[in-house]
GUTI-71995 format. One line per field, with one value per residue: residue in three letters; x, y, z of N, C-alpha, C in turn. Coordinates in nm, 2 decimals. Example, Ala and Ser with C-alpha at 12.3 -4.5 7.8 and 13.67 -1.06 7.14 Angstrom:
REM GUTI-71995
vomar	(ALA|SER)
n.east	(1.32|1.28)
n.north	(-0.57|-0.22)
n.up	(0.78|0.71)
ca.east	(1.23|1.37)
ca.north	(-0.45|-0.11)
ca.up	(0.78|0.71)
c.east	(1.32|1.29)
c.north	(-0.33|0.00)
c.up	(0.78|0.79)
This chain:
REM GUTI-71995
vomar	(MET|THR|THR|THR|TYR|GLY|VAL|LEU|SER|GLU|GLY|LEU|GLN|LYS|ARG|TYR|GLY|GLU|VAL|HIS|ALA|LEU|ARG|GLY|LEU|ASP|LEU|ALA|VAL|PRO|GLU|GLY|SER|VAL|CYS|GLY|ILE|LEU|GLY|PRO|ASN|GLY|ALA|GLY|LYS|THR|THR|ALA|VAL|ARG|VAL|LEU|THR|THR|LEU|VAL|THR|PRO|ASP|ALA|GLY|SER|ALA|ARG|VAL|ALA|GLY|HIS|ASP|VAL|VAL|ARG|ASP|PRO|ALA|GLY|VAL|ARG|ARG|ARG|ILE|ALA|VAL|THR|GLY|GLN|TYR|ALA|SER|VAL|ASP|GLY|ASP|LEU|THR|GLY|ALA|GLU|ASN|LEU|ARG|LEU|PHE|ALA|ARG|LEU|LEU|ARG|ALA|PRO|ARG|ALA|ARG|ALA|ASP|GLU|LEU|LEU|GLU|GLN|PHE|GLY|LEU|THR|ALA|ALA|ALA|GLY|ARG|PRO|ALA|ARG|THR|TYR|SER|GLY|GLY|MET|ARG|ARG|ARG|LEU|ASP|LEU|ALA|ALA|SER|LEU|LEU|VAL|PRO|PRO|ARG|VAL|LEU|PHE|LEU|ASP|GLU|PRO|THR|THR|GLY|LEU|ASP|PRO|HIS|SER|ARG|ASN|GLY|ILE|TRP|ASP|ALA|VAL|ARG|GLY|LEU|ALA|SER|GLU|GLY|THR|THR|VAL|LEU|LEU|THR|THR|GLN|TYR|LEU|GLU|GLU|ALA|ASP|GLN|LEU|ALA|ASP|ASP|ILE|VAL|LEU|VAL|ASP|GLU|GLY|ARG|ALA|ALA|GLU|ARG|GLY|THR|PRO|ALA|GLU|LEU|LYS|ALA|LEU|VAL|GLY|SER|TYR|ALA|GLU|VAL|VAL|VAL|ALA|ALA|PRO|SER|SER|LEU|GLU|ALA|ALA|ALA|ALA|VAL|LEU|ASP|ARG|LEU|THR|GLY|SER|ALA|PRO|VAL|LEU|ASP|THR|ASP|ARG|ARG|THR|VAL|GLY|ALA|VAL|THR|THR|ASP|THR|THR|LEU|THR|LEU|PRO|ARG|ILE|VAL|ARG|GLU|ILE|ASP|ALA|ALA|GLY|VAL|LEU|ILE|VAL|ASP|ALA|SER|LEU|ARG|PRO|PRO|THR|LEU|ASP|GLU|VAL|PHE|LEU|ARG|LEU|THR|ASP|ARG|LYS|GLU|LEU|VAL|ALA)
n.east	(0.08|0.06|0.21|0.07|0.19|0.15|0.33|0.64|0.98|1.30|1.63|1.64|1.78|1.90|2.04|2.14|2.33|2.62|2.51|2.41|2.11|1.95|2.05|2.01|1.76|1.54|1.21|0.92|0.60|0.32|-0.01|-0.27|-0.15|0.03|0.31|0.58|0.81|1.12|1.40|1.72|1.78|1.82|1.84|1.71|1.44|1.23|1.30|1.26|0.98|0.89|0.98|0.82|0.57|0.57|0.67|0.94|1.19|1.36|1.72|1.81|1.72|1.39|1.04|0.71|0.39|0.08|0.07|0.16|0.41|0.63|0.78|0.73|0.45|0.33|0.09|-0.10|-0.02|-0.08|-0.35|-0.43|-0.34|-0.32|-0.20|-0.11|0.03|0.27|0.14|-0.18|-0.38|-0.61|-0.86|-0.88|-1.08|-1.30|-1.58|-1.58|-1.74|-1.77|-1.50|-1.46|-1.66|-1.58|-1.33|-1.44|-1.59|-1.38|-1.25|-1.44|-1.60|-1.89|-2.11|-2.23|-2.03|-1.86|-2.01|-2.04|-1.78|-1.73|-1.89|-1.77|-1.53|-1.59|-1.67|-1.91|-2.07|-1.92|-1.92|-2.03|-1.87|-1.60|-1.29|-1.07|-1.13|-1.10|-0.95|-0.61|-0.61|-0.86|-0.83|-0.64|-0.78|-0.98|-0.82|-0.71|-0.95|-1.02|-0.83|-0.94|-1.16|-1.18|-1.14|-0.82|-0.58|-0.33|-0.20|-0.01|0.13|0.26|0.41|0.16|0.04|0.17|0.22|-0.03|-0.28|-0.31|-0.57|-0.67|-0.47|-0.51|-0.75|-0.68|-0.51|-0.70|-0.84|-0.65|-0.60|-0.85|-0.86|-0.65|-0.76|-0.96|-0.83|-0.66|-0.33|-0.08|0.17|0.38|0.54|0.70|0.77|0.72|0.80|0.64|0.41|0.47|0.51|0.26|0.10|0.22|0.26|0.49|0.83|1.06|1.39|1.55|1.87|2.13|2.03|1.96|1.78|1.83|1.76|1.48|1.15|0.89|0.77|0.82|1.01|1.23|1.28|1.37|1.61|1.77|1.74|1.64|1.62|1.77|1.73|1.83|1.76|1.96|1.98|2.19|2.46|2.71|2.67|2.66|2.87|2.87|2.62|2.64|2.83|2.68|2.48|2.64|2.74|2.50|2.38|2.58|2.67|2.82|2.75|2.57|2.63|2.47|2.54|2.41|2.13|2.14|2.14|2.18|2.22|2.17|2.19|2.03|2.02|1.92|1.66|1.56|1.61|1.48|1.29|1.25|1.47|1.68|1.64|1.67|1.94|2.08|2.01|2.12|2.38|2.41|2.31|2.11|1.81|1.59|1.42|1.34|1.36|1.27|1.26|1.13|1.30|1.23|1.09|1.23|1.48|1.56|1.58|1.79|2.00|2.03|2.07|2.27|2.26|2.20|2.00|1.66|1.46|1.19)
n.north	(-0.12|0.22|0.49|0.81|1.13|1.40|1.59|1.63|1.64|1.69|1.71|1.98|2.31|2.60|2.91|3.18|3.43|3.37|3.17|2.85|2.73|2.52|2.20|2.01|1.89|1.62|1.52|1.31|1.28|1.10|1.13|1.23|1.18|1.26|1.44|1.50|1.76|1.80|1.95|2.10|2.44|2.65|2.45|2.44|2.41|2.61|2.75|2.54|2.51|2.76|2.75|2.53|2.64|2.83|3.08|3.13|3.10|2.81|2.75|2.53|2.20|2.03|2.06|1.93|2.01|1.89|1.79|1.99|2.19|2.38|2.59|2.62|2.63|2.81|2.93|2.73|2.56|2.73|2.75|2.51|2.47|2.53|2.75|2.77|2.98|3.04|3.23|3.34|3.49|3.63|3.89|4.09|4.28|4.20|3.98|3.62|3.49|3.69|3.71|3.46|3.47|3.69|3.59|3.38|3.52|3.64|3.41|3.31|3.11|2.93|3.09|2.92|2.74|2.87|2.89|2.62|2.54|2.69|2.56|2.30|2.35|2.41|2.67|2.80|2.91|3.13|3.28|3.54|3.71|3.96|3.87|3.94|3.89|3.63|3.33|3.20|2.95|2.94|3.14|3.02|2.80|2.93|3.05|2.82|2.72|2.91|2.85|2.64|2.69|2.67|2.35|2.23|2.06|2.02|2.09|2.32|2.34|2.54|2.51|2.47|2.46|2.61|2.75|2.68|2.55|2.21|2.11|2.27|2.21|1.94|1.96|2.08|1.88|1.67|1.79|1.79|1.52|1.45|1.58|1.46|1.20|1.24|1.28|1.50|1.61|1.67|1.88|1.93|2.14|2.15|2.24|2.08|1.77|1.56|1.61|1.56|1.29|1.20|1.28|1.24|1.04|0.99|1.10|1.35|1.42|1.71|1.84|2.06|2.14|1.91|1.59|1.42|1.19|0.97|0.83|0.63|0.72|0.50|0.36|0.54|0.55|0.29|0.30|0.42|0.26|0.08|0.17|0.04|0.02|-0.01|0.01|-0.01|-0.17|-0.10|0.13|0.01|-0.20|-0.11|-0.13|-0.40|-0.45|-0.28|-0.42|-0.65|-0.53|-0.42|-0.65|-0.76|-0.56|-0.45|-0.20|0.09|0.13|0.38|0.52|0.63|0.75|0.89|0.84|0.57|0.42|0.23|0.25|0.16|0.17|-0.03|-0.21|-0.45|-0.63|-0.86|-0.87|-0.88|-0.75|-0.94|-1.11|-0.94|-0.88|-1.14|-1.20|-1.01|-1.07|-1.32|-1.25|-1.18|-0.93|-0.71|-0.56|-0.28|-0.17|-0.19|-0.13|-0.13|0.05|0.21|0.47|0.82|1.05|1.29|1.20|1.05|1.25|1.41|1.23|1.15|1.39|1.50|1.73|1.99|2.17|2.21|2.29|2.36)
n.up	(0.00|-0.09|0.07|0.15|0.19|0.42|0.47|0.32|0.29|0.14|0.18|0.27|0.29|0.45|0.49|0.70|0.65|0.82|0.96|0.95|0.92|0.84|0.73|0.53|0.58|0.62|0.60|0.66|0.68|0.73|0.59|0.81|1.05|1.36|1.40|1.60|1.65|1.78|1.95|2.05|2.14|1.86|1.68|1.43|1.40|1.40|1.16|0.98|1.00|0.91|0.64|0.55|0.57|0.38|0.44|0.43|0.18|0.08|0.05|-0.08|-0.18|-0.14|-0.08|-0.01|0.07|0.17|-0.08|-0.25|-0.39|-0.20|-0.30|-0.58|-0.58|-0.37|-0.31|-0.34|-0.13|0.10|0.08|0.19|0.44|0.80|1.06|1.39|1.61|1.89|2.05|2.12|1.86|1.86|1.86|2.13|2.20|2.07|2.10|2.17|1.98|1.79|1.70|1.57|1.38|1.23|1.12|0.98|0.78|0.64|0.54|0.39|0.50|0.62|0.84|1.03|1.08|1.25|1.48|1.53|1.59|1.83|2.00|1.99|2.11|2.36|2.42|2.40|2.62|2.69|2.46|2.41|2.55|2.57|2.42|2.57|2.83|2.86|2.99|2.97|2.87|2.74|2.55|2.39|2.29|2.15|1.95|1.82|1.73|1.54|1.35|1.23|1.09|0.81|0.74|0.76|0.55|0.65|0.97|1.14|1.45|1.69|1.98|2.13|2.39|2.57|2.89|2.98|3.21|3.35|3.29|3.08|2.90|2.85|2.72|2.47|2.38|2.34|2.13|1.92|1.89|1.79|1.55|1.40|1.39|1.21|0.98|0.94|0.90|1.14|1.24|1.50|1.72|2.04|2.38|2.58|2.66|2.74|2.62|2.35|2.37|2.44|2.22|1.97|1.68|1.55|1.62|1.55|1.61|1.59|1.52|1.48|1.23|1.10|1.07|1.35|1.48|1.45|1.49|1.65|1.98|2.15|2.00|2.00|2.27|2.31|2.19|2.38|2.60|2.90|3.25|3.53|3.88|4.22|4.57|4.84|5.16|5.33|5.32|5.29|5.12|4.86|4.67|4.61|4.51|4.29|4.14|4.06|3.90|3.70|3.58|3.48|3.32|3.16|3.15|3.30|3.64|3.83|4.14|4.44|4.73|4.94|4.89|4.89|4.65|4.35|4.01|3.66|3.30|3.06|2.76|2.71|2.63|2.73|3.00|3.32|3.60|3.82|3.78|3.83|4.10|4.21|4.14|4.28|4.54|4.56|4.57|4.83|4.91|5.08|4.98|4.97|4.79|4.44|4.08|3.74|3.47|3.17|2.98|3.03|2.79|2.81|2.90|2.68|2.49|2.60|2.60|2.33|2.19|2.34|2.49|2.73|2.74|2.70|2.45|2.25)
ca.east	(0.00|0.14|0.19|0.06|0.25|0.10|0.45|0.75|1.09|1.42|1.76|1.62|1.89|1.87|2.15|2.13|2.46|2.71|2.43|2.35|2.00|1.91|2.17|1.97|1.65|1.44|1.09|0.82|0.49|0.21|-0.14|-0.35|-0.06|0.09|0.46|0.64|0.94|1.19|1.54|1.77|1.78|1.91|1.85|1.65|1.30|1.15|1.33|1.19|0.83|0.88|0.99|0.71|0.45|0.59|0.72|1.08|1.22|1.48|1.83|1.83|1.62|1.25|0.94|0.58|0.29|-0.05|0.08|0.20|0.55|0.63|0.84|0.66|0.30|0.30|-0.06|-0.17|0.01|-0.15|-0.50|-0.46|-0.28|-0.35|-0.09|-0.13|0.16|0.28|0.06|-0.31|-0.38|-0.75|-0.88|-0.93|-1.19|-1.42|-1.62|-1.54|-1.82|-1.73|-1.37|-1.47|-1.74|-1.50|-1.24|-1.53|-1.62|-1.25|-1.21|-1.56|-1.66|-2.02|-2.12|-2.26|-1.91|-1.81|-2.09|-2.01|-1.65|-1.75|-1.95|-1.68|-1.42|-1.64|-1.67|-2.05|-2.12|-1.84|-1.92|-2.07|-1.78|-1.48|-1.18|-0.97|-1.17|-1.08|-0.83|-0.51|-0.66|-0.98|-0.78|-0.57|-0.88|-1.04|-0.72|-0.71|-1.08|-1.01|-0.75|-1.01|-1.28|-1.17|-1.06|-0.69|-0.52|-0.21|-0.21|0.11|0.11|0.39|0.40|0.02|-0.01|0.27|0.16|-0.17|-0.30|-0.33|-0.71|-0.67|-0.38|-0.58|-0.85|-0.61|-0.47|-0.82|-0.88|-0.55|-0.63|-0.97|-0.82|-0.58|-0.85|-1.04|-0.74|-0.57|-0.19|-0.04|0.31|0.38|0.66|0.66|0.87|0.68|0.82|0.53|0.31|0.50|0.49|0.11|0.03|0.29|0.28|0.64|0.90|1.19|1.48|1.63|1.99|2.22|1.97|1.93|1.71|1.93|1.69|1.33|1.08|0.79|0.82|0.87|1.14|1.33|1.31|1.44|1.75|1.84|1.74|1.57|1.70|1.75|1.78|1.80|1.79|2.01|1.95|2.31|2.55|2.82|2.64|2.65|2.96|2.83|2.50|2.69|2.90|2.58|2.42|2.74|2.74|2.37|2.35|2.69|2.70|2.88|2.64|2.58|2.61|2.44|2.56|2.31|2.01|2.17|2.09|2.27|2.14|2.24|2.11|2.04|1.94|1.88|1.51|1.52|1.64|1.35|1.31|1.27|1.60|1.77|1.63|1.73|2.09|2.13|1.99|2.22|2.51|2.40|2.28|1.97|1.76|1.46|1.33|1.40|1.27|1.32|1.16|1.17|1.34|1.14|1.13|1.33|1.61|1.59|1.62|1.92|2.10|2.05|2.12|2.38|2.25|2.13|1.89|1.54|1.38|1.12)
ca.north	(0.00|0.34|0.59|0.94|1.22|1.53|1.68|1.56|1.73|1.62|1.79|2.13|2.39|2.74|2.98|3.32|3.48|3.27|3.07|2.74|2.69|2.38|2.14|1.89|1.83|1.53|1.48|1.23|1.28|1.04|1.20|1.19|1.15|1.37|1.44|1.60|1.81|1.84|1.98|2.20|2.58|2.68|2.33|2.46|2.38|2.73|2.77|2.44|2.54|2.88|2.70|2.45|2.72|2.92|3.21|3.15|3.01|2.73|2.77|2.41|2.09|2.04|2.02|1.93|2.01|1.86|1.76|2.11|2.23|2.51|2.70|2.64|2.65|2.85|2.96|2.60|2.52|2.82|2.72|2.38|2.46|2.63|2.77|2.83|3.01|3.03|3.32|3.36|3.60|3.68|4.03|4.10|4.37|4.13|3.86|3.50|3.47|3.79|3.67|3.35|3.51|3.77|3.51|3.31|3.60|3.66|3.29|3.27|2.99|2.95|3.14|2.81|2.67|2.94|2.84|2.48|2.54|2.74|2.45|2.19|2.38|2.44|2.82|2.86|2.99|3.25|3.34|3.68|3.79|4.00|3.77|3.98|3.84|3.48|3.27|3.17|2.82|2.97|3.21|2.92|2.72|3.02|3.06|2.70|2.71|3.00|2.78|2.52|2.74|2.59|2.23|2.22|1.93|2.01|2.19|2.34|2.39|2.58|2.51|2.51|2.46|2.69|2.83|2.64|2.46|2.07|2.09|2.33|2.14|1.82|2.00|2.10|1.75|1.60|1.85|1.75|1.38|1.44|1.63|1.35|1.09|1.28|1.28|1.61|1.59|1.77|1.90|1.99|2.17|2.17|2.23|1.98|1.64|1.47|1.64|1.48|1.15|1.18|1.30|1.21|0.91|0.98|1.21|1.38|1.50|1.79|1.89|2.12|2.15|1.78|1.50|1.34|1.06|0.97|0.71|0.65|0.74|0.37|0.33|0.63|0.50|0.16|0.33|0.46|0.15|0.09|0.20|-0.05|0.08|-0.07|0.08|-0.11|-0.14|-0.04|0.19|-0.08|-0.30|-0.04|-0.18|-0.54|-0.43|-0.23|-0.53|-0.73|-0.45|-0.41|-0.78|-0.78|-0.46|-0.42|-0.05|0.14|0.17|0.51|0.50|0.75|0.71|0.95|0.78|0.43|0.36|0.19|0.24|0.14|0.17|-0.16|-0.22|-0.59|-0.64|-0.98|-0.85|-0.86|-0.71|-1.05|-1.16|-0.85|-0.91|-1.27|-1.20|-0.93|-1.15|-1.43|-1.19|-1.15|-0.79|-0.68|-0.43|-0.23|-0.14|-0.21|-0.09|-0.14|0.14|0.27|0.61|0.92|1.12|1.38|1.13|1.02|1.38|1.45|1.13|1.15|1.52|1.53|1.87|2.01|2.27|2.16|2.40|2.29)
ca.up	(0.00|-0.10|0.17|0.11|0.29|0.43|0.47|0.27|0.25|0.11|0.17|0.29|0.34|0.46|0.56|0.73|0.67|0.86|1.03|0.86|1.00|0.79|0.66|0.46|0.66|0.56|0.68|0.59|0.77|0.66|0.61|0.92|1.16|1.43|1.40|1.69|1.61|1.90|1.93|2.13|2.09|1.74|1.60|1.30|1.40|1.36|1.02|0.91|1.00|0.82|0.51|0.52|0.57|0.27|0.49|0.39|0.07|0.11|-0.04|-0.16|-0.13|-0.19|0.02|-0.05|0.19|0.12|-0.22|-0.33|-0.37|-0.12|-0.38|-0.71|-0.56|-0.24|-0.29|-0.32|0.01|0.19|0.08|0.25|0.58|0.91|1.15|1.52|1.67|2.03|2.12|2.06|1.77|1.85|1.90|2.27|2.21|2.01|2.17|2.11|1.86|1.68|1.64|1.48|1.26|1.14|1.04|0.88|0.66|0.56|0.48|0.31|0.56|0.67|0.98|1.11|1.11|1.37|1.60|1.56|1.66|1.96|2.08|1.99|2.20|2.50|2.44|2.38|2.73|2.69|2.33|2.41|2.63|2.50|2.44|2.67|2.96|2.86|3.05|2.87|2.80|2.66|2.43|2.30|2.23|2.05|1.85|1.75|1.66|1.42|1.25|1.18|1.02|0.69|0.78|0.69|0.53|0.74|1.07|1.21|1.59|1.75|2.13|2.15|2.53|2.66|2.99|3.02|3.32|3.30|3.24|2.95|2.81|2.81|2.62|2.35|2.34|2.28|2.00|1.83|1.86|1.71|1.41|1.34|1.36|1.10|0.86|0.93|0.94|1.24|1.27|1.63|1.80|2.18|2.48|2.67|2.60|2.77|2.51|2.23|2.41|2.45|2.10|1.84|1.62|1.53|1.67|1.48|1.69|1.50|1.58|1.39|1.10|1.04|1.16|1.41|1.51|1.42|1.53|1.75|2.12|2.20|1.93|2.05|2.41|2.30|2.15|2.50|2.69|3.03|3.37|3.64|4.00|4.34|4.69|4.93|5.31|5.40|5.22|5.27|5.01|4.73|4.57|4.57|4.42|4.16|4.06|4.00|3.79|3.59|3.50|3.41|3.22|3.07|3.16|3.43|3.73|3.90|4.28|4.52|4.87|5.02|4.86|4.89|4.53|4.24|3.89|3.54|3.18|2.99|2.63|2.70|2.64|2.80|3.14|3.40|3.74|3.91|3.77|3.90|4.24|4.24|4.13|4.39|4.66|4.56|4.61|4.97|4.93|5.12|4.92|5.02|4.67|4.31|3.97|3.60|3.40|3.04|3.00|2.99|2.67|2.85|2.91|2.55|2.43|2.65|2.56|2.18|2.14|2.42|2.53|2.86|2.72|2.63|2.39|2.13)
c.east	(0.09|0.11|0.17|0.10|0.18|0.22|0.57|0.86|1.21|1.54|1.73|1.74|1.85|1.98|2.11|2.27|2.56|2.64|2.37|2.23|1.95|2.02|2.12|1.86|1.56|1.33|0.99|0.71|0.37|0.08|-0.21|-0.28|-0.02|0.24|0.51|0.78|1.01|1.33|1.58|1.76|1.87|1.92|1.80|1.50|1.21|1.18|1.26|1.04|0.81|0.89|0.87|0.58|0.46|0.63|0.86|1.11|1.35|1.59|1.85|1.73|1.48|1.16|0.80|0.49|0.15|-0.05|0.13|0.34|0.55|0.70|0.76|0.51|0.27|0.16|-0.13|-0.14|-0.08|-0.30|-0.53|-0.40|-0.34|-0.23|-0.14|0.00|0.16|0.18|-0.07|-0.32|-0.52|-0.75|-0.95|-1.06|-1.32|-1.46|-1.57|-1.61|-1.79|-1.60|-1.39|-1.56|-1.67|-1.40|-1.32|-1.56|-1.49|-1.22|-1.33|-1.61|-1.80|-2.02|-2.15|-2.14|-1.85|-1.88|-2.06|-1.88|-1.65|-1.80|-1.84|-1.57|-1.46|-1.65|-1.81|-2.09|-2.05|-1.84|-1.95|-1.97|-1.66|-1.37|-1.08|-1.00|-1.15|-0.95|-0.73|-0.56|-0.77|-0.93|-0.71|-0.67|-0.95|-0.95|-0.71|-0.84|-1.08|-0.93|-0.82|-1.14|-1.29|-1.09|-0.93|-0.65|-0.40|-0.22|-0.07|0.08|0.24|0.37|0.25|-0.03|0.08|0.19|0.02|-0.17|-0.33|-0.47|-0.72|-0.58|-0.44|-0.69|-0.79|-0.56|-0.58|-0.85|-0.78|-0.57|-0.75|-0.94|-0.75|-0.66|-0.94|-0.96|-0.65|-0.43|-0.14|0.11|0.32|0.52|0.62|0.78|0.84|0.70|0.71|0.42|0.34|0.48|0.35|0.05|0.09|0.29|0.43|0.70|1.03|1.27|1.57|1.75|2.08|2.16|1.94|1.84|1.80|1.88|1.54|1.28|0.96|0.85|0.88|1.00|1.25|1.38|1.40|1.59|1.83|1.85|1.66|1.67|1.67|1.81|1.74|1.84|1.84|1.98|2.07|2.40|2.67|2.80|2.63|2.74|2.92|2.71|2.55|2.76|2.79|2.51|2.52|2.74|2.61|2.34|2.46|2.73|2.75|2.77|2.68|2.54|2.57|2.44|2.45|2.17|2.02|2.12|2.20|2.18|2.23|2.15|2.13|1.96|1.90|1.73|1.47|1.54|1.51|1.39|1.33|1.41|1.70|1.77|1.69|1.88|2.15|2.12|2.09|2.36|2.52|2.37|2.14|1.92|1.62|1.36|1.41|1.31|1.35|1.22|1.22|1.22|1.23|1.18|1.23|1.47|1.65|1.65|1.76|2.03|2.13|2.10|2.24|2.38|2.18|2.01|1.78|1.46|1.32|1.14)
c.north	(0.12|0.44|0.73|1.03|1.35|1.63|1.59|1.65|1.65|1.73|1.94|2.20|2.53|2.80|3.13|3.37|3.36|3.15|2.97|2.68|2.55|2.33|2.01|1.82|1.75|1.50|1.40|1.21|1.22|1.13|1.14|1.15|1.27|1.35|1.54|1.63|1.87|1.87|2.09|2.34|2.59|2.55|2.34|2.44|2.49|2.76|2.67|2.47|2.66|2.84|2.62|2.52|2.84|3.06|3.24|3.05|2.94|2.77|2.65|2.31|2.12|2.01|2.03|1.92|1.99|1.84|1.87|2.15|2.37|2.62|2.73|2.67|2.69|2.88|2.83|2.54|2.60|2.79|2.59|2.36|2.56|2.63|2.83|2.85|3.00|3.12|3.34|3.49|3.66|3.82|4.04|4.18|4.30|4.02|3.74|3.47|3.57|3.76|3.57|3.39|3.60|3.69|3.42|3.39|3.62|3.53|3.23|3.13|3.03|3.00|3.02|2.73|2.74|2.90|2.70|2.46|2.59|2.63|2.33|2.22|2.43|2.59|2.88|2.95|3.12|3.33|3.49|3.77|3.84|3.90|3.81|3.93|3.69|3.44|3.23|3.04|2.85|3.04|3.11|2.84|2.80|3.03|2.94|2.68|2.79|2.93|2.68|2.56|2.67|2.47|2.22|2.08|1.91|2.13|2.20|2.41|2.42|2.60|2.55|2.52|2.53|2.77|2.79|2.55|2.32|2.05|2.15|2.26|2.01|1.84|2.02|1.96|1.67|1.66|1.80|1.60|1.37|1.48|1.52|1.23|1.12|1.30|1.40|1.57|1.70|1.77|1.98|2.01|2.20|2.17|2.13|1.84|1.54|1.49|1.56|1.33|1.11|1.18|1.25|1.07|0.88|1.11|1.23|1.47|1.58|1.85|1.94|2.12|2.02|1.70|1.40|1.20|1.08|0.83|0.74|0.67|0.61|0.33|0.41|0.59|0.38|0.19|0.36|0.34|0.18|0.12|0.11|0.02|0.00|0.02|-0.03|-0.07|-0.07|0.01|0.10|-0.18|-0.24|-0.10|-0.32|-0.53|-0.38|-0.33|-0.62|-0.65|-0.43|-0.53|-0.80|-0.69|-0.43|-0.28|-0.01|0.19|0.31|0.49|0.64|0.71|0.76|0.88|0.62|0.36|0.33|0.18|0.22|0.13|0.03|-0.15|-0.37|-0.60|-0.76|-0.97|-0.81|-0.82|-0.83|-1.11|-1.07|-0.87|-1.04|-1.27|-1.12|-1.00|-1.26|-1.38|-1.15|-1.00|-0.77|-0.55|-0.40|-0.19|-0.17|-0.18|-0.11|-0.07|0.18|0.41|0.70|0.98|1.23|1.32|1.09|1.14|1.41|1.36|1.14|1.28|1.56|1.68|1.88|2.10|2.21|2.27|2.34|2.38)
c.up	(0.00|0.00|0.11|0.22|0.29|0.42|0.42|0.22|0.23|0.10|0.19|0.35|0.34|0.54|0.58|0.75|0.70|0.93|0.93|0.94|0.96|0.71|0.60|0.54|0.58|0.65|0.60|0.69|0.70|0.69|0.73|1.05|1.23|1.44|1.50|1.65|1.74|1.87|2.02|2.06|1.97|1.65|1.46|1.29|1.35|1.21|0.94|0.89|0.90|0.68|0.47|0.51|0.47|0.32|0.45|0.28|0.10|0.01|-0.13|-0.10|-0.18|-0.07|-0.05|0.07|0.13|-0.03|-0.31|-0.29|-0.31|-0.20|-0.51|-0.69|-0.42|-0.21|-0.26|-0.18|0.11|0.20|0.16|0.39|0.67|1.00|1.28|1.59|1.83|2.11|2.04|1.98|1.76|1.90|2.04|2.29|2.15|2.10|2.10|1.98|1.75|1.62|1.54|1.36|1.17|1.06|0.94|0.76|0.57|0.48|0.39|0.36|0.61|0.81|1.08|1.16|1.24|1.49|1.63|1.63|1.80|2.05|2.10|2.09|2.33|2.52|2.42|2.49|2.74|2.56|2.32|2.49|2.55|2.53|2.54|2.81|2.97|2.94|2.94|2.79|2.70|2.53|2.33|2.23|2.12|1.93|1.76|1.67|1.53|1.31|1.17|1.11|0.88|0.72|0.70|0.66|0.62|0.84|1.14|1.35|1.65|1.90|2.17|2.29|2.62|2.76|3.04|3.14|3.27|3.24|3.10|2.85|2.76|2.70|2.48|2.29|2.27|2.14|1.89|1.79|1.77|1.56|1.34|1.30|1.24|0.97|0.84|0.97|1.03|1.26|1.40|1.68|1.94|2.27|2.59|2.61|2.63|2.67|2.39|2.25|2.40|2.30|1.97|1.80|1.60|1.58|1.58|1.57|1.59|1.57|1.47|1.24|1.03|1.13|1.22|1.44|1.48|1.46|1.62|1.89|2.17|2.13|1.98|2.19|2.40|2.26|2.28|2.60|2.82|3.14|3.49|3.77|4.12|4.46|4.79|5.08|5.37|5.29|5.19|5.16|4.87|4.63|4.52|4.48|4.28|4.07|3.99|3.88|3.67|3.51|3.42|3.30|3.12|3.06|3.30|3.52|3.79|4.05|4.35|4.66|4.96|5.01|4.88|4.77|4.43|4.12|3.76|3.42|3.12|2.86|2.61|2.73|2.71|2.95|3.21|3.54|3.83|3.90|3.84|4.05|4.29|4.24|4.25|4.53|4.67|4.60|4.76|5.01|4.97|5.06|4.98|4.91|4.54|4.20|3.84|3.51|3.27|3.07|2.97|2.86|2.69|2.85|2.77|2.48|2.47|2.60|2.41|2.13|2.22|2.46|2.67|2.85|2.64|2.58|2.26|2.01)
């Protein structure tokens, strides 16, 4: 079965003076999927989005969005995409309903579509209030609703839940999942790695203008491996426990005397927690707790990009 891509780029390059923002970026985002774009500060994510949304012309390479070339047919791309930036772009002096109806007129969308979106995003009760009285979460929902007045083939979301409380964030997440289920391709940049873990079918780690790694959240976690940790009853047992974990995992254990813990990374998918406990017990070490957990996406990000700064 042939895969149809909502976003497809090959060898994208862009330079700003001495700064080489993109160095051959390849992306392949199937239609109806959510792709999370992550990377450290200056990795090229913003430039990539600006190229894909026709705001910037690439120096080299090619890109097609919703089947249209971003250089040869930018108007065709714009007719089929929507972009929601980091900050809500609604007019605070207009009511929620007036904002959507204004955008509907500009986009030649039916007025009924504006009312439908107000209900879909839980804004009907506040529709008659000026948008400046809305909470941050409500403004973000109104902004996202405005992007959907004409259902886009591809939706670009730039940090859609920055500064939102967990309840509002969950509301945005539900909306994104709903869009993808209806066939919209979503390209998401976010500073919340949990968000990418929750929403993205695939994740692309961008570093120095290239796709450093890509895969599903589970596949990227598998590259880093699981983390085995035990808490010993006595600090004097740390070295013995470390020797066992060293043998089982094949990686250098990390000891924390204050917490009485020993931990090590393992890529051995056959290693189980019961085996770890049995082996440590056989070594005569008394433990009070033990765990074997997959890495968080934060740990994957740090390990694979070898950076300390997390910026989407």
